[in-house]
C-alpha distance (Angstrom), angle and dihedral (degrees) to the residues before:
residue distance angle dihedral
M1 . . .
V2 3.83 . .
R3 3.77 123.0 .
S4 3.76 140.0 138.4
Q5 3.75 127.3 -132.6
S6 3.83 92.6 -117.8
A7 3.80 118.9 116.4
D8 3.82 119.0 -91.4
S9 3.85 93.4 -106.5
S10 3.80 119.1 163.9
E11 3.81 91.2 -137.5
Y12 3.81 108.9 65.9
E13 3.74 95.6 -167.5
D14 3.79 90.3 60.3
Q15 3.81 94.7 56.8
T16 3.81 118.9 106.7
P17 3.81 115.7 -125.5
S18 3.79 111.5 -91.0
R19 3.78 120.2 -122.3
E20 3.83 93.9 -149.7
V21 3.76 138.3 36.7
W22 3.78 122.1 -153.6
A23 3.84 124.1 -159.0
N24 3.75 132.6 159.0
G25 3.79 91.7 -10.0
I26 3.85 91.6 -51.8
C27 3.80 123.4 118.5
M28 3.78 120.2 -151.7
K29 3.82 130.0 -176.6
T30 3.79 114.0 -123.7
S31 3.80 94.1 -149.2
E32 3.78 92.3 84.3
V33 3.78 93.4 48.9
E34 3.80 92.1 44.8
A35 3.82 90.4 51.1
K36 3.81 90.3 54.7
L37 3.83 90.6 46.8
D38 3.83 90.0 52.0
E39 3.79 88.5 53.8
G40 3.82 90.6 50.4
N41 3.81 93.7 -113.8
I42 3.83 98.0 137.2
Q43 3.78 94.4 157.6
E44 3.81 91.7 54.0
A45 3.81 92.0 46.4
E46 3.78 89.8 50.7
S47 3.82 91.5 48.1
S48 3.83 90.5 49.7
L49 3.87 89.7 54.8
R50 3.81 94.0 45.1
E51 3.76 94.7 48.2
G52 3.81 96.9 37.4
L53 3.86 96.2 47.4
S54 3.85 102.2 24.9
L55 3.81 94.1 -117.9
N56 3.77 131.3 158.5
F57 3.83 121.8 -121.8
E58 3.81 97.9 -93.1
E59 3.82 93.6 47.1
A60 3.83 93.1 47.7
R61 3.82 91.5 48.0
A62 3.83 91.1 47.4
L63 3.78 92.7 50.2
L64 3.80 92.5 45.1
G65 3.89 92.5 49.2
R66 3.77 90.7 48.9
L67 3.79 89.5 52.2
E68 3.82 90.8 52.3
Y69 3.81 91.4 47.0
Q70 3.79 91.6 51.3
R71 3.79 90.5 50.5
G72 3.85 88.7 55.1
N73 3.82 95.5 -110.6
V74 3.77 95.3 133.1
E75 3.82 98.6 166.6
A76 3.80 91.3 45.8
A77 3.80 90.5 48.6
L78 3.82 89.6 50.8
H79 3.79 90.3 51.2
V80 3.82 89.6 53.6
F81 3.78 94.4 45.1
D82 3.84 90.8 51.6
G83 3.82 87.9 69.3
I84 3.84 95.1 62.1
D85 3.78 116.8 100.2
L86 3.79 103.6 -150.3
Q87 3.78 94.4 -172.2
V88 3.77 92.7 57.7
A89 3.80 90.4 48.2
I90 3.82 90.5 50.3
Q91 3.78 92.5 49.8
R92 3.82 89.4 50.6
L93 3.81 93.3 47.2
Q94 3.79 101.2 38.1
P95 3.80 99.7 74.6
S96 3.76 94.3 52.0
F97 3.81 92.2 53.3
S98 3.80 94.1 44.8
E99 3.78 92.8 53.5
K100 3.79 117.5 104.6
Q101 3.83 114.1 -93.8
P102 3.82 110.7 -100.9
S103 3.82 120.6 -109.5
R104 3.77 121.4 -104.5
K105 3.83 93.6 -107.2
G106 3.78 96.4 60.2
R107 3.75 98.8 28.5
S108 3.77 102.1 123.0
R109 3.80 101.5 79.0
G110 3.81 95.0 32.5
D111 3.77 92.6 50.9
S112 3.84 91.2 49.7
Q113 3.81 91.7 52.5
H114 3.81 91.0 44.9
A115 3.88 91.0 51.0
V116 3.80 91.7 50.7
S117 3.83 90.4 50.3
Q118 3.77 92.3 49.2
H119 3.78 93.5 49.6
S120 3.76 90.4 47.8
A121 3.80 89.9 51.1
S122 3.81 89.6 46.7
L123 3.78 92.3 53.1
V124 3.84 96.6 47.2
L125 3.82 95.2 43.8
E126 3.76 91.4 46.1
A127 3.78 88.5 53.0
I128 3.83 92.0 55.2
Y129 3.83 90.0 45.5
L130 3.77 90.2 52.9
K131 3.76 89.5 47.8
A132 3.80 88.2 57.0
K133 3.84 89.4 49.5
S134 3.82 90.3 49.8
L135 3.80 92.2 51.0
Q136 3.79 89.0 48.1
K137 3.79 90.8 54.2
L138 3.78 90.4 49.8
G139 3.84 91.2 52.0
R140 3.81 95.2 -111.4
L141 3.79 92.4 129.8
N142 3.82 100.1 161.7
D143 3.79 90.3 50.8
A144 3.81 90.2 46.7
A145 3.80 91.9 52.2
H146 3.82 92.2 50.3
E147 3.79 91.8 50.2
C148 3.82 91.4 48.6
K149 3.76 89.0 49.9
R150 3.82 89.3 53.3
V151 3.78 88.6 59.8
L152 3.79 92.3 55.8
D153 3.80 92.8 42.7
A154 3.80 89.0 52.7
V155 3.77 91.8 50.2
E156 3.76 91.5 52.2
K157 3.82 90.3 51.4
I158 3.78 92.9 48.6
F159 3.82 95.6 42.9
H160 3.80 105.7 38.9
Q161 3.80 93.9 176.4
G162 3.80 94.3 42.8
I163 3.77 127.5 -95.5
P164 3.86 110.0 -47.6
D165 3.78 120.7 -124.1
V166 3.83 93.1 -121.1
Q167 3.79 139.6 33.9
V168 3.80 94.0 37.7
D169 3.77 121.9 130.2
N170 3.83 110.6 -110.2
R171 3.78 93.9 -133.8
L172 3.77 91.3 51.2
Q173 3.81 90.9 49.4
D174 3.82 91.6 48.6
T175 3.78 91.0 50.7
V176 3.84 91.5 51.1
R177 3.81 93.0 47.0
Q178 3.81 92.3 49.3
A179 3.81 92.4 47.4
V180 3.75 91.5 49.7
E181 3.82 89.9 53.2
L182 3.77 95.4 42.2
L183 3.83 100.1 50.2
P184 3.87 98.5 70.6
E185 3.77 90.1 44.5
L186 3.80 91.6 54.2
W187 3.81 91.5 49.5
K188 3.81 89.8 50.2
Q189 3.79 92.1 50.0
A190 3.78 89.2 49.1
G191 3.83 90.9 52.6
C192 3.82 92.3 -116.5
Y193 3.78 96.9 132.4
H194 3.82 100.2 166.9
E195 3.82 89.5 51.5
A196 3.80 88.1 49.6
M197 3.82 89.5 52.8
S198 3.77 90.7 51.7
A199 3.82 90.7 46.8
Y200 3.81 91.5 53.6
R201 3.77 91.7 48.7
R202 3.80 91.4 47.5
A203 3.83 90.2 49.5
L204 3.81 92.8 53.5
L205 3.79 100.4 37.0
S206 3.84 102.5 42.8
Q207 3.80 125.7 77.2
W208 3.80 104.3 -103.6
N209 3.82 97.3 143.2
L210 3.81 90.6 -122.9
D211 3.83 118.8 -178.5
D212 3.80 120.5 -123.7
D213 3.84 95.0 -99.8
N214 3.76 93.6 49.8
C215 3.81 94.1 45.9
S216 3.81 91.2 46.4
R217 3.83 92.2 52.9
I218 3.80 89.9 51.4
Q219 3.87 92.1 47.7
K220 3.83 92.4 49.6
A221 3.84 92.7 46.9
F222 3.85 90.3 48.3
A223 3.83 92.0 48.6
V224 3.83 91.5 51.6
F225 3.85 90.4 46.7
L226 3.81 91.5 50.1
M227 3.85 90.7 51.9
H228 3.80 100.2 43.5
S229 3.79 108.5 23.6
G230 3.80 96.2 83.6
V231 3.84 88.6 -139.8
E232 3.82 116.7 121.9
A233 3.83 106.8 -131.2
G234 3.79 101.9 -167.6
P235 3.83 120.6 -153.5
P236 3.81 121.0 -51.1
S237 3.82 117.2 -88.9
L238 3.78 117.5 -80.4
A239 3.83 90.7 -112.5
A240 3.85 89.4 61.1
Q241 3.77 94.7 47.8
V242 3.81 117.5 97.6
D243 3.82 117.8 -143.5
G244 3.77 110.4 -98.6
S245 3.77 95.0 12.2
Y246 3.79 123.1 126.6
V247 3.76 115.3 -102.5
P248 3.84 115.3 -155.8
K249 3.77 115.3 -125.7
H250 3.81 99.8 -147.1
N251 3.79 145.5 1.1
L252 3.78 97.3 -84.2
E253 3.77 93.2 50.0
E254 3.83 92.1 49.5
A255 3.79 91.1 48.0
I256 3.83 91.8 51.3
L257 3.81 90.0 51.2
L258 3.80 92.9 50.6
L259 3.84 91.7 47.7
M260 3.84 91.8 48.0
I261 3.82 89.2 51.4
L262 3.82 88.2 53.7
V263 3.79 91.5 50.5
R264 3.83 89.5 48.7
K265 3.85 89.8 52.2
F266 3.77 89.4 55.4
Y267 3.82 91.7 50.7
L268 3.78 88.6 52.8
G269 3.82 92.4 50.3
K270 3.82 94.9 -115.9
I271 3.80 96.4 122.1
V272 3.83 136.4 21.4
W273 3.77 119.7 -102.1
D274 3.79 115.7 -83.4
P275 3.86 113.1 -168.6
S276 3.77 91.6 -162.3
V277 3.83 90.7 64.8
L278 3.82 89.8 61.9
E279 3.82 90.5 45.0
H280 3.83 90.9 53.9
L281 3.81 91.5 45.1
T282 3.82 90.1 49.2
F283 3.78 90.4 52.8
A284 3.80 93.8 47.2
L285 3.80 97.1 47.2
S286 3.80 92.4 44.0
L287 3.79 88.8 51.5
C288 3.79 91.8 59.7
G289 3.81 95.2 37.4
Q290 3.84 96.1 -110.1
T291 3.79 98.5 131.5
S292 3.79 91.0 138.4
V293 3.85 88.2 62.9
L294 3.77 88.8 49.9
A295 3.79 90.6 50.7
K296 3.84 89.0 55.3
E297 3.79 91.1 51.6
L298 3.78 90.2 49.9
E299 3.79 92.0 50.4
E300 3.84 91.1 53.1
I301 3.80 93.9 55.0
M302 3.81 109.6 106.9
P303 3.86 118.2 -111.0
G304 3.76 114.0 -95.3
V305 3.78 97.4 40.0
F306 3.77 91.2 100.6
H307 3.80 134.1 -7.5
R308 3.79 116.9 -69.2
V309 3.80 92.8 -127.6
D310 3.85 90.5 55.2
R311 3.81 87.3 50.1
W312 3.80 92.5 50.7
N313 3.81 93.3 47.7
T314 3.77 93.8 47.8
L315 3.80 91.5 46.3
A316 3.82 89.6 49.3
L317 3.81 89.8 53.7
C318 3.79 90.5 50.0
Y319 3.80 94.2 48.5
S320 3.83 91.7 45.6
A321 3.80 90.9 53.1
A322 3.81 89.3 48.6
G323 3.83 91.1 53.4
Q324 3.82 94.6 -107.9
N325 3.78 95.1 125.9
K326 3.78 96.4 157.4
A327 3.83 92.5 58.2
A328 3.83 90.3 43.7
L329 3.81 93.2 51.7
N330 3.84 92.2 48.2
L331 3.81 89.5 54.9
L332 3.79 92.6 47.5
R333 3.84 90.9 50.5
K334 3.80 87.5 57.1
S335 3.82 93.9 48.2
L336 3.83 92.7 46.0
H337 3.80 92.9 49.0
K338 3.84 112.8 127.6
H339 3.79 90.2 -111.2
E340 3.81 94.5 52.6
Q341 3.82 122.6 38.7
P342 3.81 107.2 -42.5
D343 3.83 93.7 167.0
D344 3.83 98.9 52.1
L345 3.82 99.7 135.5
I346 3.82 97.5 -158.0
A347 3.78 92.2 49.1
L348 3.82 90.5 48.9
L349 3.79 92.1 50.7
L350 3.80 92.4 48.3
A351 3.82 92.1 48.6
A352 3.80 90.5 49.7
K353 3.80 91.4 48.7
I354 3.82 92.0 52.7
C355 3.84 90.6 47.6
S356 3.81 91.5 49.9
D357 3.80 90.4 65.7
D358 3.81 93.9 58.3
S359 3.80 122.0 56.8
H360 3.83 91.8 -153.4
L361 3.82 90.9 56.8
A362 3.82 95.2 41.0
A363 3.82 94.2 97.9
E364 3.80 90.3 54.2
G365 3.77 89.3 47.6
V366 3.81 90.2 54.7
G367 3.78 88.7 60.3
Y368 3.82 93.0 50.2
A369 3.83 91.6 47.0
Q370 3.80 92.8 50.2
R371 3.83 91.0 50.5
A372 3.81 88.1 48.3
I373 3.79 90.9 54.0
T374 3.82 90.3 51.0
N375 3.82 91.6 51.3
A376 3.82 95.8 43.7
Q377 3.79 93.7 99.0
G378 3.75 138.4 117.3
R379 3.79 111.4 3.3
N380 3.80 89.7 0.9
E381 3.78 95.5 54.3
H382 3.83 90.7 104.8
L383 3.80 87.1 70.4
K384 3.79 94.4 58.6
G385 3.77 90.8 93.3
V386 3.78 90.6 55.6
A387 3.79 91.4 49.0
I388 3.82 92.2 50.8
R389 3.80 89.5 47.6
M390 3.83 90.9 52.9
L391 3.80 91.1 50.0
G392 3.82 89.0 50.7
L393 3.82 92.1 50.5
C394 3.81 92.6 47.5
S395 3.78 91.5 48.6
G396 3.78 91.7 49.8
K397 3.85 91.5 49.8
Q398 3.83 90.8 45.9
A399 3.80 88.4 56.4
T400 3.79 91.5 62.5
I401 3.82 92.2 68.6
S402 3.80 97.9 34.8
P403 3.81 111.4 136.8
S404 3.80 95.4 -141.5
D405 3.80 134.2 49.0
F406 3.79 90.8 -131.9
E407 3.79 94.3 53.9
R408 3.80 91.4 44.4
S409 3.83 91.9 51.8
H410 3.84 90.6 46.2
L411 3.82 92.9 50.1
Q412 3.80 91.9 46.9
S413 3.80 92.1 49.6
E414 3.83 89.4 47.0
A415 3.84 91.1 50.4
L416 3.78 92.1 53.1
K417 3.81 92.2 48.4
L418 3.81 90.7 50.9
L419 3.77 93.4 48.6
D420 3.82 91.6 47.7
A421 3.85 87.7 51.7
A422 3.77 90.3 49.4
I423 3.84 93.3 50.9
S424 3.80 88.8 54.7
L425 3.84 87.2 60.7
E426 3.80 96.6 38.7
K427 3.74 105.1 32.6
N428 3.83 96.1 166.8
N429 3.78 99.5 42.0
P430 3.84 104.7 126.6
D431 3.83 94.0 -164.0
L432 3.77 90.2 55.7
L433 3.80 91.2 47.6
F434 3.76 90.6 52.9
E435 3.82 94.2 46.8
L436 3.80 91.2 50.9
G437 3.77 89.4 49.1
M438 3.79 90.9 51.7
L439 3.80 94.9 46.4
Y440 3.84 93.0 49.6
A441 3.80 90.5 46.0
E442 3.81 93.7 51.8
Q443 3.83 87.9 51.6
R444 3.82 88.9 49.4
N445 3.78 94.0 -117.5
L446 3.80 86.2 139.1
N447 3.82 101.3 168.9
T448 3.79 92.3 55.2
A449 3.78 90.9 41.8
L450 3.81 89.7 52.4
R451 3.76 92.0 52.5
Y452 3.80 92.6 52.8
A453 3.82 92.3 45.9
K454 3.81 91.0 54.5
R455 3.80 90.5 47.2
F456 3.83 90.0 51.6
I457 3.79 91.8 51.7
D458 3.81 90.0 49.1
A459 3.80 91.9 47.9
T460 3.80 93.8 51.1
G461 3.75 96.7 36.1
G462 3.80 90.7 -121.4
S463 3.80 90.4 -68.5
L464 3.83 96.3 127.8
L465 3.80 120.8 73.2
K466 3.84 96.0 -149.0
G467 3.82 91.0 64.7
W468 3.79 92.5 57.3
R469 3.79 91.9 45.4
L470 3.77 92.8 50.4
L471 3.81 91.5 49.6
A472 3.81 92.0 49.4
L473 3.82 92.9 48.3
I474 3.82 92.2 49.3
L475 3.84 89.6 51.2
S476 3.81 90.1 48.6
A477 3.80 90.1 50.8
Q478 3.83 86.8 54.8
Q479 3.82 87.5 51.8
R480 3.82 90.6 -115.4
F481 3.78 93.9 134.5
S482 3.79 98.4 158.2
E483 3.81 91.6 52.8
A484 3.84 89.7 47.4
E485 3.80 88.6 53.7
V486 3.84 89.9 51.0
V487 3.78 88.3 53.1
I488 3.79 92.0 50.3
D489 3.82 91.6 49.8
A490 3.82 89.9 50.5
A491 3.78 89.9 49.7
L492 3.82 91.2 50.8
D493 3.77 89.4 54.6
E494 3.84 89.8 53.9
T495 3.82 96.1 44.2
A496 3.81 132.6 79.5
K497 3.79 115.9 -113.2
W498 3.80 96.0 -110.4
E499 3.79 92.3 53.2
Q500 3.78 96.8 51.7
G501 3.82 98.1 87.9
P502 3.85 98.4 99.9
L503 3.80 90.6 44.6
H504 3.83 93.7 52.5
R505 3.85 91.0 47.4
L506 3.81 88.5 51.2
K507 3.80 90.2 49.8
A508 3.80 90.5 51.0
K509 3.80 90.5 54.0
L510 3.82 89.8 48.0
K511 3.84 89.0 54.3
T512 3.79 89.9 49.5
S513 3.82 91.2 50.9
Q514 3.79 89.2 52.6
S515 3.86 90.3 51.5
L516 3.83 93.0 -108.0
P517 3.83 101.3 128.1
I518 3.83 94.5 157.8
D519 3.79 91.1 57.0
A520 3.82 89.1 47.7
I521 3.85 90.8 52.1
E522 3.84 90.0 50.3
T523 3.82 89.6 53.0
Y524 3.78 91.0 52.8
R525 3.84 89.8 48.8
Y526 3.80 89.1 55.0
L527 3.79 88.5 50.9
L528 3.81 91.4 52.1
A529 3.85 88.8 52.0
L530 3.83 88.6 53.0
V531 3.81 88.3 50.9
Q532 3.76 91.1 53.3
A533 3.79 92.3 48.7
Q534 3.82 90.3 47.5
R535 3.81 90.9 52.1
K536 3.82 91.7 51.1
S537 3.81 90.6 51.9
F538 3.80 89.6 60.9
G539 3.78 95.9 40.9
P540 3.78 128.4 -136.2
L541 3.84 96.2 -60.7
R542 3.74 100.9 66.2
S543 3.78 119.5 161.6
V544 3.81 121.7 -130.2
S545 3.84 90.5 -111.5
Q546 3.80 91.1 53.3
A547 3.79 90.5 51.4
G548 3.82 89.2 49.5
D549 3.83 90.9 52.9
D550 3.81 94.5 55.3
R551 3.81 111.1 135.0
V552 3.82 91.0 -151.3
N553 3.86 101.0 51.1
E554 3.80 108.7 -145.8
Y555 3.77 93.6 -161.3
E556 3.81 92.4 56.2
V557 3.80 91.0 48.4
W558 3.85 94.2 54.0
H559 3.81 91.6 42.6
G560 3.80 91.9 49.1
L561 3.77 90.9 50.4
A562 3.81 90.4 49.3
D563 3.78 90.0 52.6
L564 3.77 90.3 50.5
Y565 3.81 92.8 51.5
S566 3.86 88.7 48.7
R567 3.83 88.4 59.1
L568 3.82 88.5 52.5
S569 3.79 92.1 44.0
H570 3.83 90.5 -123.9
W571 3.80 93.4 149.3
K572 3.81 99.1 174.3
D573 3.75 93.9 50.4
M574 3.79 89.1 45.0
E575 3.78 91.3 52.2
V576 3.84 91.7 53.5
C577 3.81 91.6 51.3
L578 3.80 92.1 46.7
G579 3.80 89.2 52.6
K580 3.82 90.0 53.7
A581 3.81 91.3 48.0
R582 3.84 92.2 48.3
E583 3.84 90.0 53.0
L584 3.81 88.4 59.2
K585 3.81 97.3 41.2
Q586 3.81 115.2 17.9
Y587 3.79 99.1 -177.2
S588 3.76 108.3 45.7
A589 3.78 129.6 142.3
E590 3.87 88.6 -153.2
V591 3.82 92.4 57.1
L592 3.81 93.1 46.6
Y593 3.85 90.0 49.2
T594 3.84 92.2 49.9
E595 3.85 89.9 46.1
G596 3.84 88.3 52.1
V597 3.83 89.5 51.9
M598 3.79 89.3 53.5
L599 3.78 93.7 47.3
Q600 3.83 91.4 47.4
G601 3.82 89.9 50.1
R602 3.82 89.0 53.0
G603 3.84 90.2 52.2
Q604 3.84 95.2 -106.8
V605 3.76 94.8 130.1
E606 3.86 99.3 162.9
E607 3.81 91.0 49.9
A608 3.77 89.7 48.3
M609 3.79 91.2 51.5
S610 3.81 89.5 52.0
S611 3.86 90.6 52.8
Y612 3.77 91.0 50.6
I613 3.79 93.0 48.9
N614 3.85 91.0 47.9
A615 3.78 88.8 51.1
L616 3.79 90.7 53.6
L617 3.77 90.5 49.6
L618 3.84 87.2 58.9
D619 3.78 94.8 42.4
P620 3.83 114.6 15.0
S621 3.81 91.3 -171.1
Y622 3.87 96.5 54.2
V623 3.79 99.4 129.3
R624 3.83 100.1 -168.4
C625 3.87 90.3 60.7
K626 3.81 92.1 47.8
I627 3.80 89.1 53.6
L628 3.82 95.5 50.8
I629 3.83 92.7 43.8
G630 3.81 88.2 52.2
A631 3.81 90.5 46.7
L632 3.89 91.8 51.8
L633 3.80 91.9 46.1
S634 3.75 91.3 51.0
K635 3.79 89.0 62.9
R636 3.71 93.5 57.0
D637 3.83 128.7 76.9
S638 3.73 123.2 -55.5
N639 3.82 93.0 -95.0
A640 3.82 88.8 71.1
L641 3.78 94.9 53.1
P642 3.87 97.4 83.9
V643 3.83 89.8 51.3
A644 3.84 91.7 47.7
R645 3.81 90.9 48.1
S646 3.76 92.3 49.7
I647 3.85 92.6 49.2
L648 3.78 92.5 49.0
S649 3.79 92.3 46.3
D650 3.81 88.6 52.2
A651 3.83 89.1 50.7
L652 3.81 90.9 53.1
K653 3.81 90.8 50.7
I654 3.80 88.3 58.0
E655 3.81 95.2 39.3
P656 3.80 112.3 16.9
T657 3.82 94.7 178.0
N658 3.85 96.5 56.3
R659 3.80 104.4 123.5
M660 3.82 95.0 -164.4
A661 3.78 91.7 56.7
W662 3.84 90.2 52.6
Y663 3.87 89.7 46.1
Y664 3.81 96.1 53.3
L665 3.81 91.6 41.1
G666 3.81 87.4 55.2
I667 3.81 90.0 52.4
I668 3.83 90.5 52.5
H669 3.83 91.8 49.2
R670 3.80 89.6 49.3
V671 3.81 93.3 50.1
D672 3.82 88.7 45.8
G673 3.78 90.4 53.4
R674 3.85 98.3 -110.7
I675 3.82 96.1 128.8
A676 3.82 97.4 167.9
D677 3.82 92.2 51.9
A678 3.79 89.9 45.9
A679 3.81 91.3 52.2
D680 3.80 90.6 51.7
C681 3.79 91.2 50.5
F682 3.80 92.6 48.4
Q683 3.78 91.2 48.6
A684 3.79 91.0 51.2
A685 3.81 90.6 48.6
S686 3.82 90.4 50.0
M687 3.78 93.8 49.1
L688 3.82 92.0 46.8
E689 3.82 91.0 48.9
E690 3.79 89.0 61.0
S691 3.80 89.7 57.1
D692 3.77 101.1 33.1
P693 3.84 114.2 132.5
I694 3.79 120.8 -142.3
E695 3.84 87.8 -114.0
N696 3.75 133.0 20.4
F697 3.80 113.3 -89.4
S698 3.85 88.6 -131.7
S699 3.80 88.8 66.1
I700 3.82 88.4 76.1
L701 3.84 92.6 65.8
């Protein structure tokens, strides 16, 4: 048996030099050996160890090298380790490990021989491991990796069936575990990333008898490497795949699986909590848009791991990203309660952002935004522009449901002032540029809107579709149709094929506005061809979620084509297209509206009115139906005029810039004898017609 008196530390370089060495029941002082090493007499030091402790050449060299390494003489240790012939040591050790384990009755002598063999193996393998560490310290990383690999190759030769769970020397097991963990790190430091990938897989798939902590560190390091190395790993080899097991398709998927295994180990109490694991998992799942999966993982974490408010806020962020704004806002209301953390700036901003998307929550959002502005001080002052922007968005959304024209005008004016103030603090914020462009466009301040739309495209490099669409719609509102078409063509050149659906639909409407219906129909035919190609890419067994995620929306194509045929009064063709659209979305206010237009065009007025009413039952705020119902009622007797006026006024509250609503309201005022009011309405309709886009600006959102 060979061992030193030094503590069983996992980091050899941190051990203090031992004063004694024990082997085969013999104790030997190291002072004599160290004195010879100081004099440079390596051969004499080696001879002293061999004679004093009855060691063979490899064992004496290993012990001597370890002694030099512990004393900090890395180059001297490396010189000593170079003299060890690992192959000879393996051949000497291999037979004793491959022998059958002795029976319990005659275990004494067999166990003694087995223990000597294990300690010999431990000493030799530790020497090669320390050689790798020495080379690493000297910057010879490739050589270090090859030496570390030799340790693992030797272990596999000695233990054919893997390292057993019992009857293995602790020092031998520690050496193996540390070598398994060190090898991929050495390959990474040497810039050999494919070799590092193989080393990680070998570490996790082979039988090294790793403990939970050691295995977890390797899994975490491998997951981080998969996410950030930039090297595509590919699936594990077929030999390593178990029948029926799931095989990850790419790096990110494999990293997520590894990180979820680590989280599961924590749940089972096998490892201590490591916050960085959840941080890496958050990054990975956010990267692939699976924030709902992340929310589930957060919900399963036991209470007490981190503060409940932090959990609520993180869950809210996950739900918000997954489109579950109601659940997100409920969590934020809890975290912002006066007895929790009512002044948490990030939570206030997120709550205001969620409220800014819903006109019925906008007033609540104004409160959150105002509190955020108050708390954006000191180190958080850089977020003041964001808070002002949220207040402006909430005020603008609040204006859409304002009961009076005066209040609506005031809120819209206030929203513009706030967004202008925000842009002075965040001059290069592309989202803010887009929002200002949208707000000015909806108020028909087209020149200013055009300037912000161009700035947004410059800021984003033309990489976002909504910027091109906004620019094209503003140009169409200025009646500059040919320039709008040039913008659409430029956007098509910058956009991937599967994302071109909205652009082609916009192009078809531009053609229609220029009295080129045949060109518009050809554009829709091209879109239908894209739909067919998209369907083939998914195969015949598409899920509902996959169909909902289509970049070229088939329903919108058929409905757009039906709308085009309605303008041409091609009722049969329109009916076919409507049937196709209804197959894709059975309950749709848009389909019922277009069906009403078709019935009205055929002279079936009562049936058309029923379609419009059914559409409003599905979507009470559908403005186009309100306008046509008001128009039909205006043609009836005088008793229907108050109802028509009320419906059209309601439509104008929702969409104040709808020229057709103003036009039909003017007709009602004229029939009712209010000539001055009628003139005002007709004038408003005429002015809006001059700045009417081919599609509502709100369709971009």
